[in-house]
TISEGU-49384 format. One record per atom (N, C-alpha, C): residue number from 0; residue in one letter; atom name; x, y, z. Coordinates in Angstrom, 3 decimals. Layout:
<rs>
seq / type / atom / px / py / pz
NUM / A / CA / X / Y / Z;
...
</rs>
This chain:
<rs>
seq / type / atom / px / py / pz
0 / M / N / 37.508 / -3.737 / -12.008;
0 / M / CA / 36.142 / -4.200 / -12.180;
0 / M / C / 36.176 / -5.500 / -12.978;
1 / S / N / 35.401 / -6.464 / -12.530;
1 / S / CA / 35.388 / -7.759 / -13.194;
1 / S / C / 34.565 / -7.689 / -14.479;
2 / A / N / 34.726 / -8.722 / -15.293;
2 / A / CA / 33.985 / -8.776 / -16.551;
2 / A / C / 32.494 / -8.878 / -16.289;
3 / G / N / 32.108 / -9.598 / -15.250;
3 / G / CA / 30.698 / -9.723 / -14.905;
3 / G / C / 30.109 / -8.387 / -14.489;
4 / G / N / 30.875 / -7.619 / -13.721;
4 / G / CA / 30.411 / -6.298 / -13.299;
4 / G / C / 30.286 / -5.347 / -14.479;
5 / A / N / 31.261 / -5.412 / -15.384;
5 / A / CA / 31.207 / -4.555 / -16.573;
5 / A / C / 30.021 / -4.934 / -17.452;
6 / L / N / 29.774 / -6.217 / -17.564;
6 / L / CA / 28.635 / -6.679 / -18.352;
6 / L / C / 27.316 / -6.228 / -17.717;
7 / L / N / 27.262 / -6.252 / -16.400;
7 / L / CA / 26.060 / -5.806 / -15.699;
7 / L / C / 25.832 / -4.308 / -15.901;
8 / V / N / 26.896 / -3.521 / -15.822;
8 / V / CA / 26.785 / -2.078 / -16.054;
8 / V / C / 26.348 / -1.812 / -17.491;
9 / Q / N / 26.940 / -2.521 / -18.431;
9 / Q / CA / 26.593 / -2.344 / -19.843;
9 / Q / C / 25.137 / -2.733 / -20.091;
10 / T / N / 24.688 / -3.790 / -19.468;
10 / T / CA / 23.296 / -4.210 / -19.606;
10 / T / C / 22.358 / -3.142 / -19.052;
11 / G / N / 22.721 / -2.553 / -17.930;
11 / G / CA / 21.918 / -1.467 / -17.367;
11 / G / C / 21.829 / -0.279 / -18.306;
12 / L / N / 22.947 / 0.041 / -18.952;
12 / L / CA / 22.937 / 1.145 / -19.912;
12 / L / C / 22.048 / 0.831 / -21.110;
13 / H / N / 22.084 / -0.412 / -21.549;
13 / H / CA / 21.232 / -0.812 / -22.674;
13 / H / C / 19.752 / -0.731 / -22.299;
14 / V / N / 19.444 / -1.153 / -21.097;
14 / V / CA / 18.056 / -1.094 / -20.639;
14 / V / C / 17.592 / 0.352 / -20.574;
15 / E / N / 18.435 / 1.249 / -20.081;
15 / E / CA / 18.085 / 2.666 / -20.008;
15 / E / C / 17.888 / 3.259 / -21.404;
16 / L / N / 18.774 / 2.934 / -22.339;
16 / L / CA / 18.632 / 3.409 / -23.714;
16 / L / C / 17.355 / 2.876 / -24.343;
17 / L / N / 17.049 / 1.629 / -24.113;
17 / L / CA / 15.830 / 1.031 / -24.633;
17 / L / C / 14.594 / 1.730 / -24.058;
18 / R / N / 14.634 / 2.056 / -22.769;
18 / R / CA / 13.513 / 2.743 / -22.125;
18 / R / C / 13.304 / 4.125 / -22.728;
19 / V / N / 14.384 / 4.864 / -22.947;
19 / V / CA / 14.284 / 6.209 / -23.530;
19 / V / C / 13.749 / 6.136 / -24.955;
20 / E / N / 14.263 / 5.214 / -25.762;
20 / E / CA / 13.783 / 5.082 / -27.135;
20 / E / C / 12.328 / 4.644 / -27.171;
21 / W / N / 11.924 / 3.789 / -26.242;
21 / W / CA / 10.529 / 3.360 / -26.203;
21 / W / C / 9.630 / 4.540 / -25.886;
22 / Q / N / 10.032 / 5.392 / -24.943;
22 / Q / CA / 9.228 / 6.566 / -24.609;
22 / Q / C / 9.089 / 7.500 / -25.813;
23 / E / N / 10.171 / 7.712 / -26.536;
23 / E / CA / 10.120 / 8.568 / -27.718;
23 / E / C / 9.202 / 7.971 / -28.787;
24 / T / N / 9.338 / 6.693 / -29.039;
24 / T / CA / 8.522 / 6.031 / -30.054;
24 / T / C / 7.055 / 6.016 / -29.631;
25 / R / N / 6.809 / 5.753 / -28.387;
25 / R / CA / 5.438 / 5.720 / -27.878;
25 / R / C / 4.789 / 7.093 / -28.000;
26 / G / N / 5.512 / 8.137 / -27.624;
26 / G / CA / 4.975 / 9.490 / -27.738;
26 / G / C / 4.668 / 9.854 / -29.178;
27 / R / N / 5.568 / 9.499 / -30.082;
27 / R / CA / 5.350 / 9.782 / -31.497;
27 / R / C / 4.140 / 9.025 / -32.030;
28 / L / N / 4.000 / 7.774 / -31.648;
28 / L / CA / 2.867 / 6.976 / -32.109;
28 / L / C / 1.541 / 7.504 / -31.553;
29 / L / N / 1.538 / 7.905 / -30.290;
29 / L / CA / 0.309 / 8.457 / -29.713;
29 / L / C / -0.096 / 9.755 / -30.396;
30 / K / N / 0.883 / 10.603 / -30.706;
30 / K / CA / 0.584 / 11.845 / -31.423;
30 / K / C / 0.063 / 11.548 / -32.828;
31 / M / N / 0.639 / 10.544 / -33.485;
31 / M / CA / 0.173 / 10.161 / -34.817;
31 / M / C / -1.267 / 9.653 / -34.767;
32 / I / N / -1.582 / 8.863 / -33.762;
32 / I / CA / -2.936 / 8.328 / -33.633;
32 / I / C / -3.936 / 9.444 / -33.375;
33 / A / N / -3.597 / 10.353 / -32.464;
33 / A / CA / -4.510 / 11.455 / -32.150;
33 / A / C / -4.736 / 12.346 / -33.369;
34 / A / N / -3.660 / 12.690 / -34.067;
34 / A / CA / -3.792 / 13.530 / -35.252;
34 / A / C / -4.579 / 12.809 / -36.341;
35 / S / N / -4.354 / 11.532 / -36.489;
35 / S / CA / -5.083 / 10.759 / -37.505;
35 / S / C / -6.569 / 10.697 / -37.200;
36 / L / N / -6.918 / 10.467 / -35.951;
36 / L / CA / -8.327 / 10.383 / -35.593;
36 / L / C / -9.036 / 11.720 / -35.773;
37 / L / N / -8.407 / 12.800 / -35.340;
37 / L / CA / -9.011 / 14.114 / -35.508;
37 / L / C / -9.133 / 14.466 / -36.991;
38 / G / N / -8.085 / 14.235 / -37.725;
38 / G / CA / -8.111 / 14.507 / -39.155;
38 / G / C / -9.147 / 13.669 / -39.879;
39 / F / N / -9.252 / 12.424 / -39.506;
39 / F / CA / -10.225 / 11.539 / -40.140;
39 / F / C / -11.646 / 12.006 / -39.863;
40 / A / N / -11.930 / 12.374 / -38.623;
40 / A / CA / -13.279 / 12.833 / -38.278;
40 / A / C / -13.635 / 14.101 / -39.061;
41 / C / N / -12.718 / 15.045 / -39.117;
41 / C / CA / -12.975 / 16.290 / -39.851;
41 / C / C / -13.103 / 16.024 / -41.352;
42 / L / N / -12.239 / 15.194 / -41.878;
42 / L / CA / -12.293 / 14.885 / -43.301;
42 / L / C / -13.587 / 14.161 / -43.663;
43 / L / N / -14.007 / 13.254 / -42.835;
43 / L / CA / -15.241 / 12.527 / -43.097;
43 / L / C / -16.441 / 13.477 / -43.124;
44 / C / N / -16.497 / 14.376 / -42.154;
44 / C / CA / -17.599 / 15.359 / -42.134;
44 / C / C / -17.550 / 16.261 / -43.365;
45 / L / N / -16.377 / 16.711 / -43.722;
45 / L / CA / -16.234 / 17.576 / -44.886;
45 / L / C / -16.625 / 16.844 / -46.169;
46 / M / N / -16.194 / 15.625 / -46.304;
46 / M / CA / -16.514 / 14.859 / -47.509;
46 / M / C / -18.012 / 14.597 / -47.612;
47 / L / N / -18.642 / 14.257 / -46.514;
47 / L / CA / -20.087 / 14.020 / -46.540;
47 / L / C / -20.845 / 15.304 / -46.895;
48 / A / N / -20.442 / 16.406 / -46.303;
48 / A / CA / -21.117 / 17.671 / -46.592;
48 / A / C / -20.890 / 18.089 / -48.052;
49 / F / N / -19.666 / 17.963 / -48.528;
49 / F / CA / -19.362 / 18.319 / -49.909;
49 / F / C / -20.136 / 17.434 / -50.886;
50 / G / N / -20.155 / 16.158 / -50.632;
50 / G / CA / -20.881 / 15.233 / -51.498;
50 / G / C / -22.374 / 15.518 / -51.507;
51 / A / N / -22.938 / 15.757 / -50.343;
51 / A / CA / -24.367 / 16.057 / -50.272;
51 / A / C / -24.695 / 17.354 / -51.005;
52 / L / N / -23.859 / 18.375 / -50.804;
52 / L / CA / -24.087 / 19.647 / -51.487;
52 / L / C / -24.009 / 19.483 / -53.003;
53 / L / N / -23.006 / 18.790 / -53.468;
53 / L / CA / -22.846 / 18.595 / -54.900;
53 / L / C / -24.022 / 17.819 / -55.499;
54 / L / N / -24.453 / 16.787 / -54.808;
54 / L / CA / -25.585 / 16.004 / -55.317;
54 / L / C / -26.883 / 16.801 / -55.293;
55 / V / N / -27.081 / 17.595 / -54.274;
55 / V / CA / -28.293 / 18.434 / -54.222;
55 / V / C / -28.287 / 19.433 / -55.368;
56 / L / N / -27.116 / 20.039 / -55.625;
56 / L / CA / -27.037 / 21.029 / -56.703;
56 / L / C / -27.185 / 20.400 / -58.088;
57 / C / N / -26.759 / 19.169 / -58.263;
57 / C / CA / -26.766 / 18.538 / -59.583;
57 / C / C / -27.903 / 17.536 / -59.780;
58 / W / N / -28.749 / 17.353 / -58.799;
58 / W / CA / -29.723 / 16.274 / -58.876;
58 / W / C / -30.702 / 16.444 / -60.042;
59 / A / N / -31.192 / 17.615 / -60.259;
59 / A / CA / -32.207 / 17.816 / -61.299;
59 / A / C / -31.595 / 18.168 / -62.652;
60 / T / N / -30.313 / 17.938 / -62.822;
60 / T / CA / -29.642 / 18.269 / -64.075;
60 / T / C / -29.095 / 17.001 / -64.711;
61 / P / N / -28.696 / 17.081 / -65.978;
61 / P / CA / -28.080 / 15.908 / -66.614;
61 / P / C / -26.675 / 15.613 / -66.071;
62 / L / N / -26.158 / 16.461 / -65.207;
62 / L / CA / -24.821 / 16.260 / -64.643;
62 / L / C / -24.821 / 15.373 / -63.401;
63 / R / N / -25.969 / 14.789 / -63.081;
63 / R / CA / -26.077 / 13.987 / -61.867;
63 / R / C / -25.090 / 12.819 / -61.866;
64 / L / N / -25.063 / 12.023 / -62.914;
64 / L / CA / -24.162 / 10.859 / -62.962;
64 / L / C / -22.689 / 11.256 / -63.031;
65 / P / N / -22.308 / 12.254 / -63.851;
65 / P / CA / -20.905 / 12.678 / -63.802;
65 / P / C / -20.497 / 13.225 / -62.428;
66 / A / N / -21.419 / 13.882 / -61.745;
66 / A / CA / -21.107 / 14.397 / -60.406;
66 / A / C / -20.847 / 13.245 / -59.435;
67 / I / N / -21.679 / 12.221 / -59.521;
67 / I / CA / -21.486 / 11.049 / -58.653;
67 / I / C / -20.168 / 10.358 / -58.984;
68 / A / N / -19.861 / 10.206 / -60.269;
68 / A / CA / -18.606 / 9.565 / -60.676;
68 / A / C / -17.395 / 10.392 / -60.221;
69 / T / N / -17.495 / 11.703 / -60.313;
69 / T / CA / -16.397 / 12.568 / -59.867;
69 / T / C / -16.175 / 12.439 / -58.371;
70 / L / N / -17.263 / 12.431 / -57.613;
70 / L / CA / -17.135 / 12.249 / -56.162;
70 / L / C / -16.454 / 10.922 / -55.836;
71 / M / N / -16.862 / 9.875 / -56.509;
71 / M / CA / -16.258 / 8.567 / -56.259;
71 / M / C / -14.775 / 8.571 / -56.612;
72 / A / N / -14.408 / 9.231 / -57.716;
72 / A / CA / -13.003 / 9.306 / -58.109;
72 / A / C / -12.189 / 10.106 / -57.090;
73 / L / N / -12.745 / 11.214 / -56.631;
73 / L / CA / -12.036 / 12.021 / -55.634;
73 / L / C / -11.851 / 11.265 / -54.326;
74 / Y / N / -12.900 / 10.593 / -53.884;
74 / Y / CA / -12.793 / 9.820 / -52.648;
74 / Y / C / -11.818 / 8.652 / -52.804;
75 / G / N / -11.817 / 8.033 / -53.974;
75 / G / CA / -10.858 / 6.955 / -54.239;
75 / G / C / -9.427 / 7.465 / -54.228;
76 / A / N / -9.199 / 8.637 / -54.825;
76 / A / CA / -7.853 / 9.227 / -54.812;
76 / A / C / -7.433 / 9.559 / -53.382;
77 / G / N / -8.385 / 10.006 / -52.579;
77 / G / CA / -8.076 / 10.289 / -51.170;
77 / G / C / -7.665 / 9.041 / -50.417;
78 / V / N / -8.331 / 7.936 / -50.699;
78 / V / CA / -7.972 / 6.671 / -50.057;
78 / V / C / -6.554 / 6.257 / -50.464;
79 / V / N / -6.224 / 6.397 / -51.741;
79 / V / CA / -4.884 / 6.026 / -52.217;
79 / V / C / -3.823 / 6.894 / -51.552;
80 / L / N / -4.051 / 8.196 / -51.476;
80 / L / CA / -3.090 / 9.092 / -50.834;
80 / L / C / -2.917 / 8.767 / -49.351;
81 / A / N / -4.019 / 8.479 / -48.670;
81 / A / CA / -3.946 / 8.126 / -47.251;
81 / A / C / -3.181 / 6.820 / -47.056;
82 / W / N / -3.405 / 5.860 / -47.924;
82 / W / CA / -2.700 / 4.576 / -47.822;
82 / W / C / -1.206 / 4.766 / -48.034;
83 / R / N / -0.821 / 5.587 / -48.998;
83 / R / CA / 0.605 / 5.845 / -49.236;
83 / R / C / 1.239 / 6.513 / -48.026;
84 / Q / N / 0.541 / 7.478 / -47.432;
84 / Q / CA / 1.078 / 8.151 / -46.250;
84 / Q / C / 1.226 / 7.163 / -45.095;
85 / F / N / 0.263 / 6.268 / -44.952;
85 / F / CA / 0.356 / 5.241 / -43.921;
85 / F / C / 1.580 / 4.362 / -44.140;
86 / Q / N / 1.834 / 3.977 / -45.385;
86 / Q / CA / 2.996 / 3.151 / -45.690;
86 / Q / C / 4.295 / 3.883 / -45.386;
87 / V / N / 4.347 / 5.187 / -45.663;
87 / V / CA / 5.542 / 5.973 / -45.354;
87 / V / C / 5.781 / 5.976 / -43.848;
88 / Q / N / 4.734 / 6.213 / -43.067;
88 / Q / CA / 4.877 / 6.228 / -41.615;
88 / Q / C / 5.255 / 4.852 / -41.082;
89 / F / N / 4.720 / 3.818 / -41.676;
89 / F / CA / 5.065 / 2.466 / -41.256;
89 / F / C / 6.536 / 2.169 / -41.534;
90 / A / N / 7.038 / 2.646 / -42.674;
90 / A / CA / 8.451 / 2.443 / -43.011;
90 / A / C / 9.346 / 3.205 / -42.041;
91 / L / N / 8.925 / 4.384 / -41.611;
91 / L / CA / 9.712 / 5.147 / -40.642;
91 / L / C / 9.758 / 4.448 / -39.298;
92 / N / N / 8.719 / 3.710 / -38.987;
92 / N / CA / 8.678 / 2.986 / -37.719;
92 / N / C / 9.752 / 1.900 / -37.669;
93 / A / N / 10.154 / 1.387 / -38.815;
93 / A / CA / 11.196 / 0.355 / -38.860;
93 / A / C / 12.534 / 0.907 / -38.390;
94 / E / N / 12.690 / 2.230 / -38.414;
94 / E / CA / 13.930 / 2.847 / -37.960;
94 / E / C / 13.974 / 3.014 / -36.447;
95 / G / N / 12.886 / 2.675 / -35.766;
95 / G / CA / 12.832 / 2.812 / -34.317;
95 / G / C / 13.837 / 1.905 / -33.631;
96 / F / N / 14.325 / 2.356 / -32.512;
96 / F / CA / 15.284 / 1.618 / -31.695;
96 / F / C / 16.591 / 1.357 / -32.433;
97 / A / N / 16.937 / 2.225 / -33.364;
97 / A / CA / 18.164 / 2.039 / -34.141;
97 / A / C / 19.390 / 2.119 / -33.245;
98 / A / N / 19.392 / 3.058 / -32.307;
98 / A / CA / 20.549 / 3.215 / -31.425;
98 / A / C / 20.721 / 1.990 / -30.534;
99 / T / N / 19.622 / 1.448 / -30.038;
99 / T / CA / 19.710 / 0.254 / -29.192;
99 / T / C / 20.230 / -0.927 / -29.988;
100 / R / N / 19.711 / -1.106 / -31.204;
100 / R / CA / 20.198 / -2.217 / -32.039;
100 / R / C / 21.670 / -2.058 / -32.365;
101 / A / N / 22.109 / -0.841 / -32.654;
101 / A / CA / 23.519 / -0.606 / -32.976;
101 / A / C / 24.402 / -0.907 / -31.775;
102 / E / N / 23.992 / -0.470 / -30.599;
102 / E / CA / 24.776 / -0.730 / -29.393;
102 / E / C / 24.840 / -2.220 / -29.083;
103 / L / N / 23.719 / -2.900 / -29.216;
103 / L / CA / 23.714 / -4.348 / -28.957;
103 / L / C / 24.599 / -5.090 / -29.959;
104 / S / N / 24.560 / -4.663 / -31.208;
104 / S / CA / 25.413 / -5.298 / -32.217;
104 / S / C / 26.887 / -5.074 / -31.904;
105 / A / N / 27.225 / -3.849 / -31.514;
105 / A / CA / 28.616 / -3.551 / -31.174;
105 / A / C / 29.069 / -4.362 / -29.960;
106 / D / N / 28.197 / -4.483 / -28.967;
106 / D / CA / 28.555 / -5.262 / -27.781;
106 / D / C / 28.702 / -6.736 / -28.097;
107 / L / N / 27.817 / -7.258 / -28.936;
107 / L / CA / 27.951 / -8.666 / -29.333;
107 / L / C / 29.254 / -8.909 / -30.090;
108 / A / N / 29.593 / -7.982 / -30.968;
108 / A / CA / 30.854 / -8.107 / -31.692;
108 / A / C / 32.042 / -8.065 / -30.746;
109 / L / N / 31.984 / -7.189 / -29.743;
109 / L / CA / 33.070 / -7.086 / -28.778;
109 / L / C / 33.159 / -8.352 / -27.938;
110 / L / N / 32.028 / -8.891 / -27.506;
110 / L / CA / 32.039 / -10.132 / -26.734;
110 / L / C / 32.589 / -11.299 / -27.561;
111 / R / N / 32.202 / -11.349 / -28.828;
111 / R / CA / 32.701 / -12.430 / -29.680;
111 / R / C / 34.202 / -12.314 / -29.901;
112 / S / N / 34.693 / -11.096 / -29.994;
112 / S / CA / 36.132 / -10.923 / -30.190;
112 / S / C / 36.902 / -11.270 / -28.925;
113 / Q / N / 36.293 / -11.148 / -27.771;
113 / Q / CA / 36.943 / -11.454 / -26.492;
113 / Q / C / 36.974 / -12.954 / -26.213;
114 / L / N / 36.056 / -13.682 / -26.830;
114 / L / CA / 35.985 / -15.128 / -26.567;
114 / L / C / 36.930 / -15.877 / -27.392;
</rs>
């Protein structure tokens, strides 16, 4: 087999590996989006209901302002936790296509050593 033929076969293998990794990454991202949207909708409804209930119960008492401040603090903490989780997932995304990058690096090194 000639070098051109071997290079063509190797390129085909890389394309296939890239296709498989893309499908895996795409599926994972779609599942993350669906879970995030469902979770967000449920959390938003729960937070609105909880906040409304708390304010209704505390409205005619001197605890009205502390109740509002507590709700704001809890919602702020929720935003911080959600942002951290988003950053963790974003960092994991950087590991995508690791096998393809490793194979391409190895092939480039082999080609450079042959030249």
